[in-house]
Residue, then its C-alpha position, 0 to 999 in steps of 0.5 A: q469511476v474507480q474507487l479504492v477504500e483502505s481499511g485496517g488502520g488504527l493505534v498499536q503499540a510498538g512491536g505490534s501488527l496491523r493488516l491493511s486492506c484495499p479493495v478496488s470497486g466501481r467500473a472495470v479497470s485493468i490493473y498492472a500493479m498496486g502499491w502502498f504509500r505513506q505520508a507522515p506529518t510534514k513529510e512527503r508521501e513515500f513508497v512502501a510496497a508494490i505488487s505486480w498484479s499478474s506475476g505477483y512480483t513485489a518491491y519494498a522500501d528498505s525501511v520496511k523490508g522483512r517487516f511488511t508483506i504486500s499480497r493480493d487476491n485477484a479474484k477479490n480485486t483486493v491488495y493487502l499490507q501485513m505490517n509486523s514489528l511496527k515502529p513509531e516511525d511507521t506512524a503515517v497515513y497509508y494510501c493504496a494506489l492502482g496503476r493501469r499502465f505497464l511501465g516496468s518494475n523500475w517504476l513500481g516505487q514511483r508515484a507517477a506510475y499510479d493512476y488512482w488513489g484511495q483516501g488513506t487510513q491512519v496508522t499510529v504506533s505508540s512507543 
């Protein structure tokens, strides 16, 4: 079984920063890409950022470009999301996800491209 466990969420004031982490554990699995998604109350789960595991190619939602940075540590099988200049509208549960299949960069923002999901970590940004 593959496990993803997010950490690093919390309460922060607007303009502040948080760093989320998501290590992959359990049985060995090939990783094509890893991504971060978020879901606010009453809203659909939406794409935030993704990274290709081999090339390091990254993709971001327009709403977070220039503020969030996704990175990975291949040796530790861990993906990170550095979030700066946080806004109240960034408040959500943040999920990391793992994609095993090569589908191309156009799929990085699609939920269907990911095979495993974490349980989520709450991020709350106060105004």
